[in-house]
C-alpha positions in Angstrom: 23.2 35.7 4.5 21.9 32.2 4.0 21.2 29.6 6.7 22.9 26.2 6.5 20.1 24.6 8.5 17.4 26.1 6.2 19.4 25.0 3.1 19.6 21.4 4.6 15.9 21.4 5.2 15.1 22.5 1.7 17.5 19.8 0.3 15.7 17.1 2.3 12.2 18.3 1.4 13.0 18.5 -2.3 13.9 14.8 -2.3 10.3 13.9 -1.4 8.2 12.7 -4.3 6.4 15.5 -6.2 8.3 18.2 -4.3 10.6 20.4 -6.3 13.0 23.0 -5.0 10.5 25.8 -5.1 7.8 23.9 -3.2 10.5 22.7 -0.8 11.6 26.3 -0.2 8.0 27.4 0.5 7.5 24.5 2.9 10.8 25.3 4.7 9.8 28.9 5.2 6.3 27.9 6.3 7.9 25.6 9.0 10.1 28.4 10.0 7.1 30.6 10.7 5.1 27.9 12.6 5.0 27.6 16.4 8.0 25.9 17.9 5.6 23.3 19.4 4.5 22.3 15.9 8.1 21.9 14.7 9.0 19.9 17.8 6.0 17.6 17.3 6.9 17.1 13.7 10.5 16.3 14.6 9.3 13.7 17.3 6.9 12.1 14.7 9.7 11.8 12.2 11.9 10.2 14.8 9.2 7.6 15.5 9.4 6.4 11.9 12.3 4.2 13.0 9.9 2.3 15.2 7.8 1.2 12.3 8.0 -2.5 11.3 6.3 -4.8 8.8 3.4 -6.8 10.1 4.4 -10.5 10.2 1.1 -11.6 8.8 0.2 -9.1 6.0 3.4 -7.2 5.6 1.9 -3.7 6.0 3.6 -1.0 8.0 2.8 -1.2 11.7 4.1 -0.2 15.1 3.7 -3.8 16.4 4.6 -7.3 15.2 1.1 -8.0 14.0 -1.0 -5.1 12.8 -4.4 -4.2 14.2 -6.2 -5.3 11.1 -4.7 -8.8 11.3 -5.5 -9.0 15.0 -9.0 -7.8 14.6 -11.8 -10.3 15.4 -14.4 -8.3 13.4 -12.4 -8.5 10.1 -13.2 -11.3 7.6 -10.1 -13.4 7.6 -11.4 -15.6 4.8 -11.0 -12.7 2.5 -7.5 -11.3 1.5 -7.0 -8.3 -0.6 -3.6 -8.4 -2.4 -2.0 -4.9 -2.9 1.3 -3.7 -4.2 2.3 -1.3 -1.4 1.2 -0.2 2.0 -0.1 3.1 0.8 -2.7 1.2 -1.2 -4.1 -0.2 2.1 -4.6 3.4 3.4 -6.5 4.3 0.2 -8.8 1.3 0.5 -9.4 1.7 4.2 -10.5 5.4 3.7 -13.5 4.0 1.8 -14.7 2.1 4.8 -16.4 -0.6 2.7 -13.9 -3.5 2.8 -13.9 -5.6 6.0 -11.4 -8.3 5.0 -7.7 -8.5 5.5 -4.7 -7.6 3.3 -1.4 -8.9 1.9 1.2 -6.4 0.7 3.5 -7.6 -2.0 6.0 -4.6 -1.8 6.4 -4.7 -5.6 5.1 -6.3 -8.8 6.6 -9.0 -11.0 9.0 -7.3 -13.5 11.5 -9.6 -15.2 13.2 -6.5 -16.8 13.9 -5.2 -13.3 14.8 -8.6 -11.9 11.7 -8.8 -9.6 10.7 -12.5 -9.5 8.0 -14.3 -7.4 10.6 -15.0 -4.7 10.9 -11.2 -4.1 7.1 -10.9 -3.4 7.0 -13.4 -0.4 4.3 -15.5 -2.2 5.2 -18.5 0.0 3.9 -16.3 3.0 0.7 -15.5 1.1 0.2 -19.2 0.3 0.6 -20.1 4.0 -2.0 -17.5 4.9 -4.4 -18.8 2.3 -4.2 -22.3 3.8 -4.1 -21.3 7.5 -7.2 -19.1 7.2 -9.0 -21.2 4.6 -9.4 -18.1 2.5 -12.4 -18.3 0.2 -11.8 -15.0 -1.8 -8.6 -13.5 -3.0 -9.1 -9.9 -4.2 -6.4 -8.6 -6.6 -6.2 -4.9 -6.1 -3.1 -4.2 -8.2 -2.5 -1.2 -10.3 -3.8 -1.5 -13.9 -0.3 -1.5 -15.4 1.6 -4.1 -17.4 3.4 -5.2 -14.3 0.1 -5.3 -12.4 -1.5 -7.4 -15.1 1.4 -9.8 -15.2 1.4 -10.2 -11.4 -2.4 -10.7 -11.4 -2.1 -13.4 -14.0 0.6 -15.2 -12.1 -1.4 -15.1 -8.9 -4.4 -16.5 -10.6 -2.4 -19.4 -11.9 -0.6 -20.0 -8.6 -3.5 -19.8 -6.2 -6.5 -21.1 -8.2 -8.2 -23.7 -6.1 -11.6 -25.3 -6.0 -13.9 -23.3 -3.8 -11.8 -20.2 -3.7 -12.9 -17.2 -5.9 -10.3 -14.8 -7.2 -11.6 -11.3 -8.1 -10.0 -8.2 -9.5 -11.1 -4.6 -9.1 -13.5 -3.5 -11.8 -12.6 -1.1 -14.5 -13.0 2.5 -13.7 -9.4 2.9 -12.7 -7.6 4.3 -15.7 -4.8 2.1 -17.2 -1.4 3.1 -15.9 -2.9 4.9 -12.8 -1.9 4.4 -9.2 -4.4 3.3 -6.5 -3.1 5.7 -4.0 -3.9 8.7 -6.3 -7.4 7.5 -7.3 -10.3 9.5 -5.9 -12.5 7.8 -3.3 -15.6 7.5 -5.6 -13.6 5.9 -8.4 -11.8 3.5 -6.1 -15.0 2.6 -4.2 -16.9 1.8 -7.4 -14.0 -0.3 -8.7 -13.9 -2.2 -5.4 -17.6 -2.8 -5.3 -17.7 -3.9 -8.9 -14.7 -6.2 -8.8 -14.7 -9.0 -11.4 -14.4 -12.6 -10.6 -11.5 -14.1 -12.5 -12.0 -17.6 -11.4 
């Protein structure tokens, strides 16, 4: 006889990216075999996801109005790394080589999908550039058509005397995603970023 609770868990797990029904079933039975304290901790952690907000300054995920990176006095606030999504920030931070701040677009320009500059909060980015007198804008966008279009737009929009605009060096395969790049490849791409203007 099947369990409705287990079937529900498998259904929810199989909706996660990269998780099919077979993997979801294995995960569900693994969770069933784990200690109750682990399952309770997982349930509490999942409940806390509703407490997550977007940082008012950089738009990354945070449990406070302004994230720890934006509040930090040891980060270089004259350097902003523009990324597509919050998971890209986690990939870059794991490298432990970048000491500036971030701005998360939460998407890329895509006229076919109706995503325009207004959807990316570029007015908020412009305000940060002016308020912090940013001298380097690093474009760490995925090397896709949408990423290239967005990068070109940002260069045209935010080019200004005295401000350099750089882009991550090649080494990231075209069409790949930052969050899936290995640390060595991403680190080399970051260190060898190219100045666009």
